[in-house]
Every structure is written in structure tokens, then in C-alpha cells.
Biopython code that builds the backbone (N, CA, C, O; Angstrom):
import numpy as np
from Bio.PDB.StructureBuilder import StructureBuilder

atoms = [
    (1, "MET", "N", (-9.180, -12.226, -0.950)),
    (1, "MET", "CA", (-8.668, -12.566, 0.354)),
    (1, "MET", "C", (-7.972, -11.345, 0.944)),
    (1, "MET", "O", (-7.087, -10.778, 0.303)),
    (2, "PRO", "N", (-8.352, -10.927, 2.153)),
    (2, "PRO", "CA", (-7.710, -9.759, 2.741)),
    (2, "PRO", "C", (-6.278, -10.057, 3.162)),
    (2, "PRO", "O", (-5.935, -11.176, 3.546)),
    (3, "ALA", "N", (-5.467, -9.032, 3.078)),
    (3, "ALA", "CA", (-4.066, -9.171, 3.490)),
    (3, "ALA", "C", (-3.973, -9.154, 5.010)),
    (3, "ALA", "O", (-4.835, -8.598, 5.691)),
    (4, "GLN", "N", (-2.930, -9.761, 5.524)),
    (4, "GLN", "CA", (-2.698, -9.744, 6.961)),
    (4, "GLN", "C", (-1.996, -8.451, 7.355)),
    (4, "GLN", "O", (-1.268, -7.852, 6.563)),
    (5, "ALA", "N", (-2.230, -8.038, 8.586)),
    (5, "ALA", "CA", (-1.539, -6.866, 9.105)),
    (5, "ALA", "C", (-0.055, -7.177, 9.253)),
    (5, "ALA", "O", (0.317, -8.317, 9.530)),
    (6, "ARG", "N", (0.792, -6.168, 9.070)),
    (6, "ARG", "CA", (2.242, -6.381, 9.154)),
    (6, "ARG", "C", (2.659, -6.972, 10.497)),
    (6, "ARG", "O", (3.570, -7.798, 10.556)),
    (7, "ASN", "N", (1.997, -6.554, 11.577)),
    (7, "ASN", "CA", (2.391, -7.073, 12.883)),
    (7, "ASN", "C", (2.060, -8.552, 13.048)),
    (7, "ASN", "O", (2.527, -9.186, 13.995)),
    (8, "GLN", "N", (1.267, -9.106, 12.148)),
    (8, "GLN", "CA", (0.988, -10.540, 12.151)),
    (8, "GLN", "C", (1.952, -11.305, 11.243)),
    (8, "GLN", "O", (2.074, -12.525, 11.355)),
    (9, "VAL", "N", (2.628, -10.600, 10.355)),
    (9, "VAL", "CA", (3.532, -11.235, 9.399)),
    (9, "VAL", "C", (4.988, -11.075, 9.831)),
    (9, "VAL", "O", (5.741, -12.049, 9.857)),
    (10, "VAL", "N", (5.383, -9.852, 10.170)),
    (10, "VAL", "CA", (6.763, -9.549, 10.537)),
    (10, "VAL", "C", (6.926, -9.769, 12.033)),
    (10, "VAL", "O", (6.244, -9.142, 12.844)),
    (11, "ARG", "N", (7.826, -10.653, 12.384)),
    (11, "ARG", "CA", (8.056, -10.949, 13.796)),
    (11, "ARG", "C", (9.114, -10.003, 14.354)),
    (11, "ARG", "O", (10.220, -9.907, 13.822)),
    (12, "ASN", "N", (8.764, -9.315, 15.421)),
    (12, "ASN", "CA", (9.646, -8.341, 16.045)),
    (12, "ASN", "C", (10.926, -9.009, 16.542)),
    (12, "ASN", "O", (10.880, -10.012, 17.254)),
    (13, "GLY", "N", (12.081, -8.431, 16.153)),
    (13, "GLY", "CA", (13.368, -8.928, 16.622)),
    (13, "GLY", "C", (13.901, -10.137, 15.890)),
    (13, "GLY", "O", (14.928, -10.681, 16.298)),
    (14, "GLU", "N", (13.254, -10.584, 14.830)),
    (14, "GLU", "CA", (13.677, -11.780, 14.103)),
    (14, "GLU", "C", (14.197, -11.415, 12.713)),
    (14, "GLU", "O", (13.551, -10.672, 11.975)),
    (15, "ILE", "N", (15.373, -11.946, 12.365)),
    (15, "ILE", "CA", (15.888, -11.766, 11.007)),
    (15, "ILE", "C", (15.057, -12.655, 10.082)),
    (15, "ILE", "O", (14.920, -13.855, 10.317)),
    (16, "ALA", "N", (14.511, -12.055, 9.038)),
    (16, "ALA", "CA", (13.653, -12.812, 8.125)),
    (16, "ALA", "C", (13.717, -12.192, 6.733)),
    (16, "ALA", "O", (14.105, -11.035, 6.567)),
    (17, "VAL", "N", (13.332, -12.979, 5.748)),
    (17, "VAL", "CA", (13.314, -12.535, 4.356)),
    (17, "VAL", "C", (11.862, -12.461, 3.899)),
    (17, "VAL", "O", (11.071, -13.370, 4.150)),
    (18, "TYR", "N", (11.526, -11.364, 3.225)),
    (18, "TYR", "CA", (10.152, -11.129, 2.784)),
    (18, "TYR", "C", (10.118, -10.772, 1.303)),
    (18, "TYR", "O", (11.000, -10.084, 0.788)),
    (19, "HIS", "N", (9.082, -11.256, 0.640)),
    (19, "HIS", "CA", (8.790, -10.864, -0.737)),
    (19, "HIS", "C", (7.702, -9.803, -0.649)),
    (19, "HIS", "O", (6.571, -10.091, -0.258)),
    (20, "CYS", "N", (8.049, -8.583, -1.013)),
    (20, "CYS", "CA", (7.110, -7.460, -0.954)),
    (20, "CYS", "C", (6.773, -7.039, -2.381)),
    (20, "CYS", "O", (7.589, -7.181, -3.292)),
    (21, "TRP", "N", (5.581, -6.530, -2.558)),
    (21, "TRP", "CA", (5.217, -6.014, -3.865)),
    (21, "TRP", "C", (4.254, -4.856, -3.691)),
    (21, "TRP", "O", (3.566, -4.741, -2.677)),
    (22, "SER", "N", (4.219, -4.018, -4.685)),
    (22, "SER", "CA", (3.311, -2.885, -4.713)),
    (22, "SER", "C", (2.861, -2.713, -6.152)),
    (22, "SER", "O", (3.663, -2.810, -7.082)),
    (23, "ARG", "N", (1.581, -2.458, -6.326)),
    (23, "ARG", "CA", (1.074, -2.315, -7.689)),
    (23, "ARG", "C", (0.281, -1.032, -7.834)),
    (23, "ARG", "O", (-0.241, -0.490, -6.860)),
    (24, "CYS", "N", (0.202, -0.560, -9.059)),
    (24, "CYS", "CA", (-0.582, 0.618, -9.377)),
    (24, "CYS", "C", (-2.031, 0.198, -9.630)),
    (24, "CYS", "O", (-2.300, -0.950, -9.983)),
    (25, "VAL", "N", (-2.931, 1.111, -9.452)),
    (25, "VAL", "CA", (-4.345, 0.831, -9.676)),
    (25, "VAL", "C", (-4.902, 1.776, -10.725)),
    (25, "VAL", "O", (-4.246, 2.747, -11.102)),
    (26, "GLN", "N", (-6.082, 1.501, -11.188)),
    (26, "GLN", "CA", (-6.821, 2.328, -12.142)),
    (26, "GLN", "C", (-6.014, 2.646, -13.398)),
    (26, "GLN", "O", (-5.955, 3.794, -13.838)),
    (27, "ARG", "N", (-5.403, 1.626, -13.959)),
    (27, "ARG", "CA", (-4.663, 1.709, -15.218)),
    (27, "ARG", "C", (-3.458, 2.653, -15.153)),
    (27, "ARG", "O", (-2.961, 3.094, -16.189)),
    (28, "ALA", "N", (-2.992, 2.959, -13.957)),
    (28, "ALA", "CA", (-1.829, 3.832, -13.812)),
    (28, "ALA", "C", (-0.560, 3.067, -14.165)),
    (28, "ALA", "O", (-0.497, 1.848, -14.005)),
    (29, "PHE", "N", (0.443, 3.784, -14.642)),
    (29, "PHE", "CA", (1.706, 3.174, -15.005)),
    (29, "PHE", "C", (2.787, 3.613, -14.038)),
    (29, "PHE", "O", (2.885, 4.787, -13.681)),
    (30, "LEU", "N", (3.592, 2.657, -13.622)),
    (30, "LEU", "CA", (4.734, 2.941, -12.770)),
    (30, "LEU", "C", (5.928, 3.319, -13.633)),
    (30, "LEU", "O", (6.586, 4.330, -13.390)),
    (31, "CYS", "N", (6.200, 2.505, -14.635)),
    (31, "CYS", "CA", (7.318, 2.722, -15.563)),
    (31, "CYS", "C", (6.887, 2.314, -16.967)),
    (31, "CYS", "O", (5.913, 1.584, -17.149)),
    (32, "GLY", "N", (7.624, 2.796, -17.941)),
    (32, "GLY", "CA", (7.369, 2.399, -19.319)),
    (32, "GLY", "C", (6.383, 3.309, -20.027)),
    (32, "GLY", "O", (5.994, 4.360, -19.516)),
    (33, "GLN", "N", (5.996, 2.884, -21.197)),
    (33, "GLN", "CA", (5.099, 3.647, -22.071)),
    (33, "GLN", "C", (3.651, 3.279, -21.766)),
    (33, "GLN", "O", (3.273, 2.111, -21.858)),
    (34, "ASP", "N", (2.850, 4.262, -21.407)),
    (34, "ASP", "CA", (1.425, 4.071, -21.155)),
    (34, "ASP", "C", (0.713, 4.079, -22.500)),
    (34, "ASP", "O", (0.650, 5.111, -23.169)),
    (35, "SER", "N", (0.185, 2.949, -22.890)),
    (35, "SER", "CA", (-0.456, 2.838, -24.199)),
    (35, "SER", "C", (-1.761, 3.625, -24.261)),
    (35, "SER", "O", (-2.209, 3.975, -25.353)),
    (36, "TYR", "N", (-2.371, 3.908, -23.138)),
    (36, "TYR", "CA", (-3.637, 4.643, -23.109)),
    (36, "TYR", "C", (-3.420, 6.144, -23.300)),
    (36, "TYR", "O", (-4.129, 6.776, -24.083)),
    (37, "THR", "N", (-2.447, 6.720, -22.591)),
    (37, "THR", "CA", (-2.203, 8.167, -22.668)),
    (37, "THR", "C", (-1.031, 8.528, -23.575)),
    (37, "THR", "O", (-0.925, 9.662, -24.042)),
    (38, "GLY", "N", (-0.148, 7.554, -23.821)),
    (38, "GLY", "CA", (1.036, 7.822, -24.616)),
    (38, "GLY", "C", (2.187, 8.405, -23.812)),
    (38, "GLY", "O", (3.257, 8.660, -24.364)),
    (39, "ASP", "N", (1.985, 8.620, -22.518)),
    (39, "ASP", "CA", (3.037, 9.173, -21.668)),
    (39, "ASP", "C", (4.111, 8.126, -21.382)),
    (39, "ASP", "O", (3.823, 6.935, -21.268)),
    (40, "ASP", "N", (5.349, 8.594, -21.269)),
    (40, "ASP", "CA", (6.474, 7.700, -20.989)),
    (40, "ASP", "C", (6.953, 7.930, -19.555)),
    (40, "ASP", "O", (7.380, 9.029, -19.202)),
    (41, "TYR", "N", (6.876, 6.889, -18.741)),
    (41, "TYR", "CA", (7.272, 6.975, -17.340)),
    (41, "TYR", "C", (8.541, 6.177, -17.068)),
    (41, "TYR", "O", (8.784, 5.776, -15.930)),
    (42, "ASP", "N", (9.333, 5.947, -18.072)),
    (42, "ASP", "CA", (10.547, 5.146, -17.901)),
    (42, "ASP", "C", (11.570, 5.805, -16.972)),
    (42, "ASP", "O", (12.389, 5.111, -16.369)),
    (43, "TYR", "N", (11.533, 7.126, -16.852)),
    (43, "TYR", "CA", (12.468, 7.830, -15.971)),
    (43, "TYR", "C", (12.296, 7.411, -14.515)),
    (43, "TYR", "O", (13.223, 7.536, -13.715)),
    (44, "ARG", "N", (11.102, 6.909, -14.172)),
    (44, "ARG", "CA", (10.840, 6.525, -12.788)),
    (44, "ARG", "C", (11.629, 5.298, -12.349)),
    (44, "ARG", "O", (11.904, 5.143, -11.159)),
    (45, "ARG", "N", (11.995, 4.435, -13.271)),
    (45, "ARG", "CA", (12.707, 3.200, -12.929)),
    (45, "ARG", "C", (14.020, 3.513, -12.191)),
    (45, "ARG", "O", (14.294, 2.927, -11.143)),
    (46, "ASN", "N", (14.813, 4.416, -12.724)),
    (46, "ASN", "CA", (16.071, 4.809, -12.093)),
    (46, "ASN", "C", (15.807, 5.481, -10.746)),
    (46, "ASN", "O", (16.525, 5.237, -9.777)),
    (47, "TRP", "N", (14.776, 6.327, -10.685)),
    (47, "TRP", "CA", (14.415, 7.001, -9.453)),
    (47, "TRP", "C", (14.053, 5.989, -8.353)),
    (47, "TRP", "O", (14.482, 6.133, -7.208)),
    (48, "ILE", "N", (13.271, 4.978, -8.704)),
    (48, "ILE", "CA", (12.857, 3.949, -7.740)),
    (48, "ILE", "C", (14.056, 3.138, -7.273)),
    (48, "ILE", "O", (14.181, 2.856, -6.081)),
    (49, "GLU", "N", (14.942, 2.758, -8.195)),
    (49, "GLU", "CA", (16.130, 1.983, -7.821)),
    (49, "GLU", "C", (17.044, 2.774, -6.894)),
    (49, "GLU", "O", (17.587, 2.219, -5.939)),
    (50, "LYS", "N", (17.219, 4.058, -7.166)),
    (50, "LYS", "CA", (18.046, 4.900, -6.293)),
    (50, "LYS", "C", (17.392, 5.088, -4.920)),
    (50, "LYS", "O", (18.083, 5.126, -3.903)),
    (51, "LEU", "N", (16.074, 5.205, -4.893)),
    (51, "LEU", "CA", (15.357, 5.334, -3.624)),
    (51, "LEU", "C", (15.483, 4.062, -2.785)),
    (51, "LEU", "O", (15.672, 4.139, -1.571)),
    (52, "LEU", "N", (15.380, 2.893, -3.423)),
    (52, "LEU", "CA", (15.563, 1.624, -2.707)),
    (52, "LEU", "C", (16.966, 1.527, -2.115)),
    (52, "LEU", "O", (17.136, 1.115, -0.967)),
    (53, "GLU", "N", (17.956, 1.903, -2.896)),
    (53, "GLU", "CA", (19.340, 1.869, -2.427)),
    (53, "GLU", "C", (19.537, 2.826, -1.246)),
    (53, "GLU", "O", (20.200, 2.485, -0.267)),
    (54, "TYR", "N", (18.964, 4.008, -1.346)),
    (54, "TYR", "CA", (19.076, 4.991, -0.277)),
    (54, "TYR", "C", (18.403, 4.492, 1.002)),
    (54, "TYR", "O", (18.990, 4.548, 2.083)),
    (55, "GLN", "N", (17.175, 4.007, 0.872)),
    (55, "GLN", "CA", (16.437, 3.551, 2.050)),
    (55, "GLN", "C", (17.069, 2.328, 2.690)),
    (55, "GLN", "O", (17.005, 2.173, 3.910)),
    (56, "ALA", "N", (17.671, 1.469, 1.909)),
    (56, "ALA", "CA", (18.368, 0.311, 2.475)),
    (56, "ALA", "C", (19.552, 0.771, 3.322)),
    (56, "ALA", "O", (19.906, 0.112, 4.299)),
    (57, "GLY", "N", (20.162, 1.887, 2.958)),
    (57, "GLY", "CA", (21.256, 2.431, 3.747)),
    (57, "GLY", "C", (20.799, 3.114, 5.018)),
    (57, "GLY", "O", (21.564, 3.205, 5.978)),
    (58, "VAL", "N", (19.559, 3.601, 5.045)),
    (58, "VAL", "CA", (19.018, 4.294, 6.210)),
    (58, "VAL", "C", (18.436, 3.307, 7.225)),
    (58, "VAL", "O", (18.650, 3.448, 8.429)),
    (59, "PHE", "N", (17.712, 2.324, 6.740)),
    (59, "PHE", "CA", (17.041, 1.367, 7.615)),
    (59, "PHE", "C", (17.867, 0.099, 7.734)),
    (59, "PHE", "O", (18.775, -0.134, 6.936)),
    (60, "ALA", "N", (17.560, -0.703, 8.710)),
    (60, "ALA", "CA", (18.257, -1.974, 8.925)),
    (60, "ALA", "C", (17.591, -3.062, 8.079)),
    (60, "ALA", "O", (16.998, -4.007, 8.600)),
    (61, "VAL", "N", (17.709, -2.897, 6.762)),
    (61, "VAL", "CA", (17.105, -3.829, 5.808)),
    (61, "VAL", "C", (18.093, -4.077, 4.678)),
    (61, "VAL", "O", (18.699, -3.140, 4.159)),
    (62, "ASP", "N", (18.252, -5.330, 4.300)),
    (62, "ASP", "CA", (19.061, -5.684, 3.139)),
    (62, "ASP", "C", (18.130, -5.919, 1.961)),
    (62, "ASP", "O", (17.113, -6.599, 2.101)),
    (63, "VAL", "N", (18.466, -5.363, 0.801)),
    (63, "VAL", "CA", (17.692, -5.602, -0.421)),
    (63, "VAL", "C", (18.392, -6.701, -1.190)),
    (63, "VAL", "O", (19.519, -6.533, -1.656)),
    (64, "GLY", "N", (17.711, -7.830, -1.320)),
    (64, "GLY", "CA", (18.289, -8.958, -2.036)),
    (64, "GLY", "C", (18.146, -8.816, -3.533)),
    (64, "GLY", "O", (19.101, -9.034, -4.278)),
    (65, "ASN", "N", (16.965, -8.453, -3.975)),
    (65, "ASN", "CA", (16.683, -8.298, -5.399)),
    (65, "ASN", "C", (15.430, -7.455, -5.534)),
    (65, "ASN", "O", (14.635, -7.356, -4.599)),
    (66, "HIS", "N", (15.258, -6.856, -6.687)),
    (66, "HIS", "CA", (14.049, -6.100, -6.962)),
    (66, "HIS", "C", (13.769, -6.135, -8.456)),
    (66, "HIS", "O", (14.660, -6.365, -9.273)),
    (67, "SER", "N", (12.521, -5.905, -8.782)),
    (67, "SER", "CA", (12.109, -5.855, -10.175)),
    (67, "SER", "C", (11.046, -4.773, -10.314)),
    (67, "SER", "O", (10.007, -4.825, -9.656)),
    (68, "VAL", "N", (11.311, -3.795, -11.173)),
    (68, "VAL", "CA", (10.369, -2.708, -11.401)),
    (68, "VAL", "C", (9.750, -2.935, -12.774)),
    (68, "VAL", "O", (10.441, -2.880, -13.791)),
    (69, "LEU", "N", (8.461, -3.185, -12.794)),
    (69, "LEU", "CA", (7.737, -3.472, -14.028)),
    (69, "LEU", "C", (6.819, -2.299, -14.373)),
    (69, "LEU", "O", (6.819, -1.290, -13.668)),
    (70, "SER", "N", (6.051, -2.418, -15.427)),
    (70, "SER", "CA", (5.257, -1.286, -15.899)),
    (70, "SER", "C", (4.194, -0.830, -14.903)),
    (70, "SER", "O", (3.966, 0.371, -14.764)),
    (71, "ASN", "N", (3.541, -1.756, -14.209)),
    (71, "ASN", "CA", (2.484, -1.338, -13.286)),
    (71, "ASN", "C", (2.648, -1.884, -11.869)),
    (71, "ASN", "O", (1.743, -1.736, -11.048)),
    (72, "HIS", "N", (3.774, -2.506, -11.571)),
    (72, "HIS", "CA", (4.027, -2.985, -10.218)),
    (72, "HIS", "C", (5.513, -3.258, -10.025)),
    (72, "HIS", "O", (6.296, -3.242, -10.975)),
    (73, "MET", "N", (5.883, -3.508, -8.769)),
    (73, "MET", "CA", (7.275, -3.833, -8.476)),
    (73, "MET", "C", (7.330, -4.927, -7.415)),
    (73, "MET", "O", (6.411, -5.082, -6.611)),
    (74, "HIS", "N", (8.420, -5.676, -7.432)),
    (74, "HIS", "CA", (8.677, -6.732, -6.454)),
    (74, "HIS", "C", (9.989, -6.411, -5.751)),
    (74, "HIS", "O", (10.889, -5.807, -6.334)),
    (75, "LEU", "N", (10.085, -6.825, -4.485)),
    (75, "LEU", "CA", (11.271, -6.573, -3.688)),
    (75, "LEU", "C", (11.490, -7.755, -2.754)),
    (75, "LEU", "O", (10.558, -8.205, -2.087)),
    (76, "ILE", "N", (12.708, -8.254, -2.706)),
    (76, "ILE", "CA", (13.100, -9.255, -1.719)),
    (76, "ILE", "C", (13.918, -8.515, -0.670)),
    (76, "ILE", "O", (14.983, -7.977, -0.973)),
    (77, "ALA", "N", (13.421, -8.486, 0.562)),
    (77, "ALA", "CA", (14.073, -7.724, 1.628)),
    (77, "ALA", "C", (14.310, -8.613, 2.838)),
    (77, "ALA", "O", (13.503, -9.488, 3.153)),
    (78, "ARG", "N", (15.429, -8.375, 3.510)),
    (78, "ARG", "CA", (15.747, -9.085, 4.746)),
    (78, "ARG", "C", (15.837, -8.070, 5.873)),
    (78, "ARG", "O", (16.598, -7.106, 5.794)),
    (79, "THR", "N", (15.059, -8.294, 6.919)),
    (79, "THR", "CA", (15.112, -7.413, 8.078)),
    (79, "THR", "C", (16.349, -7.724, 8.891)),
    (79, "THR", "O", (16.775, -8.877, 8.969)),
    (80, "ARG", "N", (16.931, -6.692, 9.502)),
    (80, "ARG", "CA", (18.160, -6.847, 10.288)),
    (80, "ARG", "C", (17.999, -6.198, 11.662)),
    (80, "ARG", "O", (18.640, -5.186, 11.944)),
    (81, "PRO", "N", (17.158, -6.765, 12.510)),
    (81, "PRO", "CA", (16.998, -6.193, 13.849)),
    (81, "PRO", "C", (18.267, -6.286, 14.682)),
    (81, "PRO", "O", (18.441, -5.529, 15.638)),
    (82, "ASP", "N", (19.159, -7.212, 14.325)),
    (82, "ASP", "CA", (20.430, -7.322, 15.044)),
    (82, "ASP", "C", (21.282, -6.071, 14.848)),
    (82, "ASP", "O", (22.002, -5.660, 15.758)),
    (83, "ILE", "N", (21.206, -5.471, 13.676)),
    (83, "ILE", "CA", (21.943, -4.234, 13.402)),
    (83, "ILE", "C", (21.260, -3.055, 14.107)),
    (83, "ILE", "O", (21.926, -2.237, 14.741)),
    (84, "ALA", "N", (19.939, -2.976, 13.992)),
    (84, "ALA", "CA", (19.205, -1.862, 14.603)),
    (84, "ALA", "C", (19.340, -1.867, 16.120)),
    (84, "ALA", "O", (19.310, -0.804, 16.741)),
    (85, "ALA", "N", (19.485, -3.027, 16.721)),
    (85, "ALA", "CA", (19.617, -3.122, 18.183)),
    (85, "ALA", "C", (20.895, -2.455, 18.686)),
    (85, "ALA", "O", (20.968, -2.059, 19.850)),
    (86, "GLU", "N", (21.887, -2.329, 17.836)),
    (86, "GLU", "CA", (23.156, -1.703, 18.222)),
    (86, "GLU", "C", (23.126, -0.178, 18.120)),
    (86, "GLU", "O", (24.048, 0.485, 18.596)),
    (87, "TRP", "N", (22.080, 0.392, 17.506)),
    (87, "TRP", "CA", (22.000, 1.830, 17.315)),
    (87, "TRP", "C", (21.666, 2.534, 18.621)),
    (87, "TRP", "O", (20.834, 2.062, 19.395)),
    (88, "SER", "N", (22.313, 3.657, 18.859)),
    (88, "SER", "CA", (22.001, 4.504, 20.011)),
    (88, "SER", "C", (20.733, 5.311, 19.695)),
    (88, "SER", "O", (20.264, 5.327, 18.557)),
    (89, "ASP", "N", (20.197, 5.968, 20.701)),
    (89, "ASP", "CA", (19.036, 6.831, 20.475)),
    (89, "ASP", "C", (19.368, 7.945, 19.479)),
    (89, "ASP", "O", (18.529, 8.326, 18.662)),
    (90, "GLU", "N", (20.586, 8.458, 19.551)),
    (90, "GLU", "CA", (21.008, 9.505, 18.630)),
    (90, "GLU", "C", (21.080, 8.987, 17.196)),
    (90, "GLU", "O", (20.702, 9.686, 16.256)),
    (91, "GLU", "N", (21.570, 7.752, 17.035)),
    (91, "GLU", "CA", (21.641, 7.137, 15.702)),
    (91, "GLU", "C", (20.244, 6.945, 15.115)),
    (91, "GLU", "O", (20.026, 7.187, 13.928)),
    (92, "VAL", "N", (19.309, 6.516, 15.942)),
    (92, "VAL", "CA", (17.925, 6.345, 15.486)),
    (92, "VAL", "C", (17.347, 7.685, 15.042)),
    (92, "VAL", "O", (16.693, 7.768, 14.002)),
    (93, "ALA", "N", (17.585, 8.731, 15.827)),
    (93, "ALA", "CA", (17.090, 10.068, 15.473)),
    (93, "ALA", "C", (17.712, 10.563, 14.170)),
    (93, "ALA", "O", (17.021, 11.150, 13.339)),
    (94, "CYS", "N", (19.005, 10.332, 13.987)),
    (94, "CYS", "CA", (19.673, 10.735, 12.738)),
    (94, "CYS", "C", (19.106, 9.986, 11.548)),
    (94, "CYS", "O", (18.890, 10.574, 10.489)),
    (95, "ARG", "N", (18.866, 8.706, 11.710)),
    (95, "ARG", "CA", (18.306, 7.918, 10.612)),
    (95, "ARG", "C", (16.874, 8.328, 10.301)),
    (95, "ARG", "O", (16.467, 8.316, 9.139)),
    (96, "TRP", "N", (16.103, 8.691, 11.325)),
    (96, "TRP", "CA", (14.751, 9.205, 11.112)),
    (96, "TRP", "C", (14.817, 10.454, 10.233)),
    (96, "TRP", "O", (14.043, 10.604, 9.288)),
    (97, "LYS", "N", (15.746, 11.339, 10.558)),
    (97, "LYS", "CA", (15.886, 12.580, 9.790)),
    (97, "LYS", "C", (16.339, 12.292, 8.358)),
    (97, "LYS", "O", (15.924, 12.988, 7.432)),
    (98, "LEU", "N", (17.182, 11.280, 8.166)),
    (98, "LEU", "CA", (17.592, 10.889, 6.815)),
    (98, "LEU", "C", (16.427, 10.302, 6.026)),
    (98, "LEU", "O", (16.319, 10.516, 4.819)),
    (99, "ALA", "N", (15.566, 9.568, 6.701)),
    (99, "ALA", "CA", (14.433, 8.938, 6.021)),
    (99, "ALA", "C", (13.374, 9.960, 5.615)),
    (99, "ALA", "O", (12.788, 9.852, 4.538)),
    (100, "TRP", "N", (13.127, 10.943, 6.465)),
    (100, "TRP", "CA", (12.118, 11.974, 6.207)),
    (100, "TRP", "C", (12.735, 13.348, 6.394)),
    (100, "TRP", "O", (12.427, 14.018, 7.380)),
    (101, "PRO", "N", (13.601, 13.799, 5.479)),
    (101, "PRO", "CA", (14.332, 15.061, 5.679)),
    (101, "PRO", "C", (13.433, 16.297, 5.696)),
    (101, "PRO", "O", (13.800, 17.310, 6.291)),
    (102, "GLU", "N", (12.285, 16.235, 5.067)),
    (102, "GLU", "CA", (11.397, 17.404, 5.005)),
    (102, "GLU", "C", (10.313, 17.378, 6.075)),
    (102, "GLU", "O", (9.454, 18.259, 6.104)),
    (103, "TRP", "N", (10.341, 16.376, 6.956)),
    (103, "TRP", "CA", (9.297, 16.225, 7.954)),
    (103, "TRP", "C", (9.363, 17.342, 8.971)),
    (103, "TRP", "O", (10.422, 17.621, 9.532)),
    (104, "ASN", "N", (8.238, 17.976, 9.206)),
    (104, "ASN", "CA", (8.155, 19.054, 10.189)),
    (104, "ASN", "C", (6.853, 18.870, 10.953)),
    (104, "ASN", "O", (5.785, 18.967, 10.349)),
    (105, "PRO", "N", (6.897, 18.610, 12.253)),
    (105, "PRO", "CA", (5.671, 18.320, 12.998)),
    (105, "PRO", "C", (4.766, 19.530, 13.191)),
    (105, "PRO", "O", (3.610, 19.357, 13.575)),
    (106, "ASP", "N", (5.239, 20.738, 12.942)),
    (106, "ASP", "CA", (4.405, 21.942, 13.166)),
    (106, "ASP", "C", (3.458, 22.194, 12.024)),
    (106, "ASP", "O", (2.695, 23.160, 12.057)),
]
sb = StructureBuilder()
sb.init_structure("model")
sb.init_model(0)
sb.init_chain("A")
sb.init_seg("    ")
for serial, (resi, resn, name, xyz) in enumerate(atoms, 1):
    if name == "N":
        sb.init_residue(resn, " ", resi, " ")
    sb.init_atom(name, np.array(xyz, "f"), 0.0, 1.0, " ", f" {name:<3s}", serial, name[0])
structure = sb.get_structure()
């Protein structure tokens, strides 16, 4: 079954809670010990948790809970358009730069 486009799921301007997930493909490992290659990717778990915490501070999203497993992760997120609506154009630009600090359009 094909997934729906985000603009069909997320309603603009509405506070809502979403269950998001992302999975690895082709036997790739997100975290833990890869039994096929023997490589240990457990260091990624802390990196992912810190990235979620950082991004929640940059965007108008609350992270309710998350779970990082060996080949996929789950996230409960609440959108906060009420908070984003209060941001000035300068605040939006600053947050853009925080989200993508290395972004260079040239």
C-alpha cells in the first residue's frame, strides 16, 4: 500500500500528534551489532537521541517519545503551529540556519 503524501496527512495550522517511523533497507543496521558484518553501530543511538533533542528545540515540534531499534526507529511528535505563528521573519531565518548550519546555496 503506498504511503500518503505529507500534505494529505499533516493539516496546516493544526496541533496534532503523529507516530513517525523510519527504517533501514537492504540489511543495513541503524544501531546495535550487525550479525552479518560484525560491525557495531551502537554509538549511533546516542547521536540520534541528541539530534532529536536538538531538532525539537529548533522546530515547533514536541517529542513525546522515541524508540531507536537495530534497523528502525519510532517517534511520537506533536506539531506546534501556534508557537511557530509567533515567530518573526528573523526568528524563522535564525532557526533555518540552526537546522542547516552548513547549507550554502552557491
